[in-house]
C-alpha positions as protocol buffer text, in pm:
chain_id: "A"
residue {
  index: 1
  type: MET
  ca { x: -951 y: 5287 z: -9940 }
}
residue {
  index: 2
  type: LYS
  ca { x: -1246 y: 5143 z: -9757 }
}
residue {
  index: 3
  type: GLN
  ca { x: -1055 y: 4787 z: -9667 }
}
residue {
  index: 4
  type: MET
  ca { x: -827 y: 4809 z: -9386 }
}
residue {
  index: 5
  type: LEU
  ca { x: -664 y: 4542 z: -9158 }
}
residue {
  index: 6
  type: ALA
  ca { x: -766 y: 4568 z: -8756 }
}
residue {
  index: 7
  type: LYS
  ca { x: -691 y: 4405 z: -8427 }
}
residue {
  index: 8
  type: LYS
  ca { x: -958 y: 4329 z: -8208 }
}
residue {
  index: 9
  type: ILE
  ca { x: -934 y: 4514 z: -7903 }
}
residue {
  index: 10
  type: GLY
  ca { x: -1254 y: 4408 z: -7706 }
}
residue {
  index: 11
  type: GLN
  ca { x: -1616 y: 4457 z: -7608 }
}
residue {
  index: 12
  type: THR
  ca { x: -1770 y: 4721 z: -7412 }
}
residue {
  index: 13
  type: ARG
  ca { x: -2078 y: 4957 z: -7400 }
}
residue {
  index: 14
  type: VAL
  ca { x: -2151 y: 5317 z: -7511 }
}
residue {
  index: 15
  type: TYR
  ca { x: -2461 y: 5542 z: -7495 }
}
residue {
  index: 16
  type: ASP
  ca { x: -2589 y: 5747 z: -7812 }
}
residue {
  index: 17
  type: ASP
  ca { x: -2763 y: 6026 z: -7825 }
}
residue {
  index: 18
  type: ALA
  ca { x: -3110 y: 5911 z: -7678 }
}
residue {
  index: 19
  type: GLY
  ca { x: -2922 y: 5764 z: -7346 }
}
residue {
  index: 20
  type: HIS
  ca { x: -2941 y: 5411 z: -7503 }
}
residue {
  index: 21
  type: GLN
  ca { x: -2686 y: 5139 z: -7401 }
}
residue {
  index: 22
  type: VAL
  ca { x: -2519 y: 5004 z: -7728 }
}
residue {
  index: 23
  type: PRO
  ca { x: -2288 y: 4704 z: -7713 }
}
residue {
  index: 24
  type: VAL
  ca { x: -1995 y: 4762 z: -7933 }
}
residue {
  index: 25
  type: THR
  ca { x: -1673 y: 4596 z: -8025 }
}
residue {
  index: 26
  type: VAL
  ca { x: -1340 y: 4809 z: -8052 }
}
residue {
  index: 27
  type: LEU
  ca { x: -1125 y: 4764 z: -8371 }
}
residue {
  index: 28
  type: GLU
  ca { x: -798 y: 4937 z: -8400 }
}
residue {
  index: 29
  type: THR
  ca { x: -815 y: 5011 z: -8701 }
}
residue {
  index: 30
  type: GLY
  ca { x: -462 y: 5119 z: -8859 }
}
residue {
  index: 31
  type: PRO
  ca { x: -251 y: 5288 z: -8936 }
}
residue {
  index: 32
  type: CYS
  ca { x: -198 y: 5053 z: -9257 }
}
residue {
  index: 33
  type: VAL
  ca { x: 61 y: 5117 z: -9496 }
}
residue {
  index: 34
  type: VAL
  ca { x: 82 y: 5025 z: -9855 }
}
residue {
  index: 35
  type: VAL
  ca { x: 359 y: 4780 z: -9942 }
}
residue {
  index: 36
  type: GLN
  ca { x: 287 y: 4692 z: -10270 }
}
residue {
  index: 37
  type: ARG
  ca { x: 76 y: 4800 z: -10572 }
}
residue {
  index: 38
  type: LYS
  ca { x: -63 y: 4573 z: -10798 }
}
residue {
  index: 39
  type: THR
  ca { x: -236 y: 4668 z: -11151 }
}
residue {
  index: 40
  type: LYS
  ca { x: -401 y: 4526 z: -11405 }
}
residue {
  index: 41
  type: GLU
  ca { x: -102 y: 4570 z: -11670 }
}
residue {
  index: 42
  type: ASN
  ca { x: 140 y: 4341 z: -11448 }
}
residue {
  index: 43
  type: ASP
  ca { x: -47 y: 4130 z: -11241 }
}
residue {
  index: 44
  type: GLY
  ca { x: -399 y: 4118 z: -11395 }
}
residue {
  index: 45
  type: TYR
  ca { x: -619 y: 4302 z: -11127 }
}
residue {
  index: 46
  type: ASP
  ca { x: -606 y: 4627 z: -10890 }
}
residue {
  index: 47
  type: ALA
  ca { x: -501 y: 4551 z: -10538 }
}
residue {
  index: 48
  type: VAL
  ca { x: -270 y: 4688 z: -10268 }
}
residue {
  index: 49
  type: GLN
  ca { x: -65 y: 4484 z: -10010 }
}
residue {
  index: 50
  type: LEU
  ca { x: -148 y: 4631 z: -9681 }
}
residue {
  index: 51
  type: GLY
  ca { x: 117 y: 4624 z: -9382 }
}
residue {
  index: 52
  type: PHE
  ca { x: -14 y: 4625 z: -9048 }
}
residue {
  index: 53
  type: LEU
  ca { x: 150 y: 4640 z: -8704 }
}
residue {
  index: 54
  type: PRO
  ca { x: 514 y: 4742 z: -8669 }
}
residue {
  index: 55
  type: GLN
  ca { x: 787 y: 4415 z: -8678 }
}
residue {
  index: 56
  type: LYS
  ca { x: 1150 y: 4398 z: -8570 }
}
residue {
  index: 57
  type: ALA
  ca { x: 1399 y: 4399 z: -8855 }
}
residue {
  index: 58
  type: GLN
  ca { x: 1590 y: 4133 z: -8716 }
}
residue {
  index: 59
  type: ARG
  ca { x: 1282 y: 3901 z: -8710 }
}
residue {
  index: 60
  type: LEU
  ca { x: 1279 y: 3885 z: -9099 }
}
residue {
  index: 61
  type: GLY
  ca { x: 1500 y: 3701 z: -9340 }
}
residue {
  index: 62
  type: LYS
  ca { x: 1607 y: 3844 z: -9634 }
}
residue {
  index: 63
  type: PRO
  ca { x: 1393 y: 3800 z: -9861 }
}
residue {
  index: 64
  type: VAL
  ca { x: 1123 y: 3939 z: -9689 }
}
residue {
  index: 65
  type: ALA
  ca { x: 1363 y: 4210 z: -9562 }
}
residue {
  index: 66
  type: GLY
  ca { x: 1404 y: 4320 z: -9918 }
}
residue {
  index: 67
  type: HIS
  ca { x: 1023 y: 4349 z: -10004 }
}
residue {
  index: 68
  type: TYR
  ca { x: 1003 y: 4595 z: -9743 }
}
residue {
  index: 69
  type: LYS
  ca { x: 1375 y: 4756 z: -9858 }
}
residue {
  index: 70
  type: LYS
  ca { x: 1196 y: 4811 z: -10192 }
}
residue {
  index: 71
  type: ALA
  ca { x: 894 y: 4953 z: -10132 }
}
residue {
  index: 72
  type: GLY
  ca { x: 1078 y: 5193 z: -9843 }
}
residue {
  index: 73
  type: VAL
  ca { x: 858 y: 5124 z: -9560 }
}
residue {
  index: 74
  type: GLU
  ca { x: 906 y: 4988 z: -9216 }
}
residue {
  index: 75
  type: PRO
  ca { x: 845 y: 4624 z: -9170 }
}
residue {
  index: 76
  type: CYS
  ca { x: 530 y: 4472 z: -9064 }
}
residue {
  index: 77
  type: LYS
  ca { x: 389 y: 4159 z: -8867 }
}
residue {
  index: 78
  type: VAL
  ca { x: 91 y: 4132 z: -9083 }
}
residue {
  index: 79
  type: LEU
  ca { x: 67 y: 4136 z: -9447 }
}
residue {
  index: 80
  type: ALA
  ca { x: -271 y: 4146 z: -9643 }
}
residue {
  index: 81
  type: GLU
  ca { x: -398 y: 4175 z: -9969 }
}
residue {
  index: 82
  type: ALA
  ca { x: -694 y: 4409 z: -10067 }
}
residue {
  index: 83
  type: ARG
  ca { x: -868 y: 4449 z: -10403 }
}
residue {
  index: 84
  type: LEU
  ca { x: -941 y: 4815 z: -10522 }
}
residue {
  index: 85
  type: ALA
  ca { x: -1284 y: 4924 z: -10659 }
}
residue {
  index: 86
  type: GLU
  ca { x: -1340 y: 5136 z: -10921 }
}
residue {
  index: 87
  type: GLY
  ca { x: -1231 y: 5479 z: -10905 }
}
residue {
  index: 88
  type: GLU
  ca { x: -1002 y: 5385 z: -10587 }
}
residue {
  index: 89
  type: ASP
  ca { x: -587 y: 5424 z: -10566 }
}
residue {
  index: 90
  type: ALA
  ca { x: -308 y: 5402 z: -10324 }
}
residue {
  index: 91
  type: LYS
  ca { x: 51 y: 5449 z: -10409 }
}
residue {
  index: 92
  type: VAL
  ca { x: 341 y: 5240 z: -10209 }
}
residue {
  index: 93
  type: GLY
  ca { x: 428 y: 5432 z: -9866 }
}
residue {
  index: 94
  type: GLU
  ca { x: 103 y: 5572 z: -9839 }
}
residue {
  index: 95
  type: THR
  ca { x: -67 y: 5516 z: -9504 }
}
residue {
  index: 96
  type: PHE
  ca { x: -429 y: 5463 z: -9376 }
}
residue {
  index: 97
  type: LYS
  ca { x: -601 y: 5552 z: -9072 }
}
residue {
  index: 98
  type: ALA
  ca { x: -936 y: 5482 z: -8936 }
}
residue {
  index: 99
  type: ASP
  ca { x: -1099 y: 5817 z: -9021 }
}
residue {
  index: 100
  type: VAL
  ca { x: -1159 y: 5654 z: -9375 }
}
residue {
  index: 101
  type: PHE
  ca { x: -1465 y: 5477 z: -9231 }
}
residue {
  index: 102
  type: ALA
  ca { x: -1565 y: 5834 z: -9100 }
}
residue {
  index: 103
  type: ASP
  ca { x: -1850 y: 5843 z: -9342 }
}
residue {
  index: 104
  type: VAL
  ca { x: -1911 y: 5475 z: -9377 }
}
residue {
  index: 105
  type: LYS
  ca { x: -2227 y: 5342 z: -9170 }
}
residue {
  index: 106
  type: TYR
  ca { x: -2227 y: 4990 z: -9226 }
}
residue {
  index: 107
  type: VAL
  ca { x: -1932 y: 4772 z: -9234 }
}
residue {
  index: 108
  type: ASP
  ca { x: -1831 y: 4383 z: -9282 }
}
residue {
  index: 109
  type: VAL
  ca { x: -1569 y: 4226 z: -9038 }
}
residue {
  index: 110
  type: ILE
  ca { x: -1415 y: 3919 z: -9135 }
}
residue {
  index: 111
  type: GLY
  ca { x: -1207 y: 3738 z: -8906 }
}
residue {
  index: 112
  type: THR
  ca { x: -1106 y: 3398 z: -8778 }
}
residue {
  index: 113
  type: THR
  ca { x: -1300 y: 3218 z: -8505 }
}
residue {
  index: 114
  type: LYS
  ca { x: -1157 y: 3057 z: -8178 }
}
residue {
  index: 115
  type: GLY
  ca { x: -1041 y: 2677 z: -8239 }
}
residue {
  index: 116
  type: LYS
  ca { x: -1222 y: 2453 z: -7994 }
}
residue {
  index: 117
  type: GLY
  ca { x: -1025 y: 2153 z: -8118 }
}
residue {
  index: 118
  type: PHE
  ca { x: -1182 y: 1809 z: -8161 }
}
residue {
  index: 119
  type: GLN
  ca { x: -1540 y: 1775 z: -8019 }
}
residue {
  index: 120
  type: GLY
  ca { x: -1811 y: 1522 z: -7986 }
}
residue {
  index: 121
  type: VAL
  ca { x: -2170 y: 1617 z: -8174 }
}
residue {
  index: 122
  type: VAL
  ca { x: -2358 y: 1769 z: -7858 }
}
residue {
  index: 123
  type: ARG
  ca { x: -2115 y: 2062 z: -7856 }
}
residue {
  index: 124
  type: ARG
  ca { x: -2006 y: 2071 z: -8222 }
}
residue {
  index: 125
  type: HIS
  ca { x: -2378 y: 2041 z: -8357 }
}
residue {
  index: 126
  type: GLY
  ca { x: -2593 y: 2054 z: -8041 }
}
residue {
  index: 127
  type: MET
  ca { x: -2739 y: 1736 z: -8062 }
}
residue {
  index: 128
  type: SER
  ca { x: -2922 y: 1599 z: -7728 }
}
residue {
  index: 129
  type: GLY
  ca { x: -2746 y: 1286 z: -7740 }
}
residue {
  index: 130
  type: GLY
  ca { x: -2869 y: 959 z: -7551 }
}
residue {
  index: 131
  type: PRO
  ca { x: -3061 y: 898 z: -7217 }
}
residue {
  index: 132
  type: ALA
  ca { x: -2902 y: 1043 z: -6894 }
}
residue {
  index: 133
  type: ALA
  ca { x: -2998 y: 718 z: -6697 }
}
residue {
  index: 134
  type: HIS
  ca { x: -2746 y: 507 z: -6535 }
}
residue {
  index: 135
  type: GLY
  ca { x: -2817 y: 222 z: -6768 }
}
residue {
  index: 136
  type: SER
  ca { x: -2784 y: 379 z: -7091 }
}
residue {
  index: 137
  type: GLY
  ca { x: -2465 y: 394 z: -7257 }
}
residue {
  index: 138
  type: THR
  ca { x: -2521 y: 609 z: -7519 }
}
residue {
  index: 139
  type: HIS
  ca { x: -2494 y: 936 z: -7322 }
}
residue {
  index: 140
  type: ARG
  ca { x: -2320 y: 1201 z: -7524 }
}
residue {
  index: 141
  type: ARG
  ca { x: -2327 y: 976 z: -7875 }
}
residue {
  index: 142
  type: PRO
  ca { x: -2500 y: 1080 z: -8202 }
}
residue {
  index: 143
  type: GLY
  ca { x: -2696 y: 730 z: -8241 }
}
residue {
  index: 144
  type: SER
  ca { x: -2763 y: 555 z: -8567 }
}
residue {
  index: 145
  type: ILE
  ca { x: -2622 y: 679 z: -8864 }
}
residue {
  index: 146
  type: GLY
  ca { x: -2667 y: 519 z: -9122 }
}
residue {
  index: 147
  type: ASN
  ca { x: -2861 y: 217 z: -9254 }
}
residue {
  index: 148
  type: ARG
  ca { x: -2803 y: -169 z: -9353 }
}
residue {
  index: 149
  type: GLU
  ca { x: -2873 y: -319 z: -9703 }
}
residue {
  index: 150
  type: TRP
  ca { x: -2909 y: 57 z: -9857 }
}
residue {
  index: 151
  type: PRO
  ca { x: -2739 y: 258 z: -9880 }
}
residue {
  index: 152
  type: ALA
  ca { x: -2498 y: 71 z: -9694 }
}
residue {
  index: 153
  type: ARG
  ca { x: -2276 y: 373 z: -9607 }
}
residue {
  index: 154
  type: ILE
  ca { x: -2310 y: 703 z: -9486 }
}
residue {
  index: 155
  type: PHE
  ca { x: -2431 y: 990 z: -9654 }
}
residue {
  index: 156
  type: LYS
  ca { x: -2184 y: 1290 z: -9722 }
}
residue {
  index: 157
  type: ASN
  ca { x: -2231 y: 1578 z: -9499 }
}
residue {
  index: 158
  type: LYS
  ca { x: -2352 y: 1418 z: -9229 }
}
residue {
  index: 159
  type: ARG
  ca { x: -2313 y: 1569 z: -8871 }
}
residue {
  index: 160
  type: LEU
  ca { x: -2014 y: 1390 z: -8705 }
}
residue {
  index: 161
  type: PRO
  ca { x: -1759 y: 1492 z: -8459 }
}
residue {
  index: 162
  type: GLY
  ca { x: -1471 y: 1673 z: -8588 }
}
residue {
  index: 163
  type: GLN
  ca { x: -1260 y: 1993 z: -8576 }
}
residue {
  index: 164
  type: MET
  ca { x: -1463 y: 2253 z: -8441 }
}
residue {
  index: 165
  type: GLY
  ca { x: -1382 y: 2624 z: -8478 }
}
residue {
  index: 166
  type: HIS
  ca { x: -1117 y: 2817 z: -8646 }
}
residue {
  index: 167
  type: VAL
  ca { x: -1250 y: 2880 z: -8972 }
}
residue {
  index: 168
  type: THR
  ca { x: -1276 y: 3203 z: -9141 }
}
residue {
  index: 169
  type: VAL
  ca { x: -1628 y: 3392 z: -9049 }
}
residue {
  index: 170
  type: THR
  ca { x: -1775 y: 3696 z: -9216 }
}
residue {
  index: 171
  type: THR
  ca { x: -2017 y: 3907 z: -9004 }
}
residue {
  index: 172
  type: GLN
  ca { x: -2212 y: 4147 z: -9199 }
}
residue {
  index: 173
  type: ASN
  ca { x: -2394 y: 4478 z: -9201 }
}
residue {
  index: 174
  type: LEU
  ca { x: -2260 y: 4569 z: -8858 }
}
residue {
  index: 175
  type: ARG
  ca { x: -2336 y: 4923 z: -8762 }
}
residue {
  index: 176
  type: VAL
  ca { x: -2049 y: 5158 z: -8726 }
}
residue {
  index: 177
  type: VAL
  ca { x: -2125 y: 5351 z: -8374 }
}
residue {
  index: 178
  type: LYS
  ca { x: -1806 y: 5571 z: -8354 }
}
residue {
  index: 179
  type: VAL
  ca { x: -1478 y: 5631 z: -8551 }
}
residue {
  index: 180
  type: LEU
  ca { x: -1224 y: 5760 z: -8294 }
}
residue {
  index: 181
  type: ALA
  ca { x: -939 y: 5894 z: -8555 }
}
residue {
  index: 182
  type: ASP
  ca { x: -695 y: 6015 z: -8300 }
}
residue {
  index: 183
  type: ALA
  ca { x: -663 y: 5626 z: -8144 }
}
residue {
  index: 184
  type: ASN
  ca { x: -715 y: 5493 z: -8484 }
}
residue {
  index: 185
  type: ALA
  ca { x: -1025 y: 5300 z: -8339 }
}
residue {
  index: 186
  type: VAL
  ca { x: -1371 y: 5235 z: -8483 }
}
residue {
  index: 187
  type: LEU
  ca { x: -1657 y: 5091 z: -8268 }
}
residue {
  index: 188
  type: VAL
  ca { x: -1888 y: 4878 z: -8432 }
}
residue {
  index: 189
  type: GLU
  ca { x: -2238 y: 4736 z: -8278 }
}
residue {
  index: 190
  type: GLY
  ca { x: -2225 y: 4397 z: -8191 }
}
residue {
  index: 191
  type: ALA
  ca { x: -1941 y: 4125 z: -8205 }
}
residue {
  index: 192
  type: VAL
  ca { x: -1707 y: 4024 z: -8436 }
}
residue {
  index: 193
  type: PRO
  ca { x: -1536 y: 3682 z: -8495 }
}
residue {
  index: 194
  type: GLY
  ca { x: -1214 y: 3576 z: -8317 }
}
residue {
  index: 195
  type: PRO
  ca { x: -1034 y: 3619 z: -7966 }
}
residue {
  index: 196
  type: VAL
  ca { x: -901 y: 3937 z: -7854 }
}
residue {
  index: 197
  type: GLY
  ca { x: -611 y: 4069 z: -7992 }
}
residue {
  index: 198
  type: GLY
  ca { x: -700 y: 3859 z: -8319 }
}
residue {
  index: 199
  type: ILE
  ca { x: -658 y: 4038 z: -8665 }
}
residue {
  index: 200
  type: VAL
  ca { x: -937 y: 4098 z: -8898 }
}
residue {
  index: 201
  type: VAL
  ca { x: -1040 y: 4255 z: -9185 }
}
residue {
  index: 202
  type: ILE
  ca { x: -1309 y: 4555 z: -9193 }
}
residue {
  index: 203
  type: ARG
  ca { x: -1427 y: 4683 z: -9494 }
}
residue {
  index: 204
  type: LYS
  ca { x: -1730 y: 4873 z: -9646 }
}
residue {
  index: 205
  type: ALA
  ca { x: -2062 y: 4667 z: -9608 }
}
residue {
  index: 206
  type: ILE
  ca { x: -2102 y: 4503 z: -9976 }
}
residue {
  index: 207
  type: LYS
  ca { x: -2462 y: 4462 z: -9924 }
}
residue {
  index: 208
  type: LYS
  ca { x: -2578 y: 4748 z: -9712 }
}
residue {
  index: 209
  type: ALA
  ca { x: -2563 y: 5120 z: -9845 }
}
């Protein structure tokens, strides 16, 4: 297994062997338990359903509680599916911890960015806005967005005000600085998407060996 669920703990800095300061993000990686195993024969593809973070049983409905009971594992707050590559395998009830990334040098982290709500073009797209003088009535507006006779409409993908943030983002090729197996933590160089306490997916980098 080279893909797991993790929780973003926060950012800090560590020092390497040469005494250089390295900014890192601490990810609580696992333990993740296999709740369901999907196979090509039954489901058309090989994957596992991973559970992360303990959940109180009384907060679950009967269908979900029965799902955990069938697997023989404790309820979890987060469930997510992870595809299995060629040669990888896992059994229901098996637990994976941060030490699976001990020999991995680069990872990809998938998370959901912070939601900023409805924002204008100045903040959402970095536009300069109109004149700042008192006589101007268009301080933070986008200005002209279309033409008259032709095409008499606004083109698709025009940058306009709207919902900002709360989108899925993948940060690729983050260097693994340190793996703390005892604390189930992985320290990756740089920033990862999402707020502190947010759930992310950490996997072995696809584009970098």
